[in-house]
C-alpha positions, -999 to +999 in steps of 0.1 A: -005-001+002+013+034-006+008+066+009-003+084-022-044+079-008-039+094+016-025+127+004-051+129-021-074+128+010-058+153+032-047+177-002-010+180+011+012+169-025+039+147-014+076+167-013+083+165-050+055+175-062+060+205-032+094+212-055+074+216-088+046+236-070+069+256-055+098+267-089+059+270-105+047+299-083+088+311-078+089+319-115+057+333-121+070+355-098+100+364-121+082+364-155+061+388-136+090+406-125+075+402-088+111+382-078+148+394-063+164+408-100+195+389-094+170+358-102+149+375-127+183+387-143+186+344-147+161+341-168+162+353-205+122+355-222+131+338-258+117+369-275+152+384-263+171+355-280+162+355-313+151+387-335+122+369-354+092+359-342+093+321-336+064+298-319+083+296-286+082+334-284+048+340-291+044+315-266+066+335-243+081+309-235+116+314-218+154+303-234+171+272-221+211+276-214+226+248-237+237+226-207+274+210-210+280+192-177+240+167-164+249+184-132+243+216-153+206+203-159+195+205-128+203+241-122+176+263-104+181+284-140+177+251-165+151+236-142+129+269-143+130+279-175+115+242-181+093+239-157+081+272-173+082+264-208+058+232-204+031+253-186-001+264-208+003+295-222-033+304-203-025+289-179+010+310-168-015+347-178-038+338-145-033+355-121-010+347-095-041+331-065-057+312-102-019+301-112-015+284-074-046+265-080-041+256-107-010+244-104-022+224-074-050+212-085-030+198-118-005+183-094-028+162-078-048+149-104-014+143-120-005+114-086-048+102-089-028+092-129+003+075-122-009+065-086+027+065-076+051+091-068+066+114-097+095+129-100+094+171-108+113+158-143+091+134-152+067+154-145+073+180-165+076+158-193+040+142-190+026+187-189+051+189-224+029+158-247+008+173-265-025+161-248-013+180-216-043+201-217-059+171-199-045+180-168-052+215-166-077+223-152 
């Protein structure tokens, strides 16, 4: 027996999903310039990288810096950008309260679907799939 049903019943996400939720909320503040400037400077919108309109730029995604080392892939600047880009545009454009509620309900929906612990990288992959809209409410 796993503890997943207990987490769902108590409406408390497991630690790894709390981590995802915290990064998502911080990324909301970073993108909306409500975070400290040194955190905001870690991220660059794709529209500032290219002088032409790309799909990523029109969807207001963040540029993900290339990494030579695997350890850099889990750094906040890369993970935060990947996480932010995995969230649909309509969810990213919500008010902060609505955004937080949407992220929380989405994480519980994923937890119910998977019926096991889900790592943050797997959540990002699930949200990046073409049928990601099924997770977001």
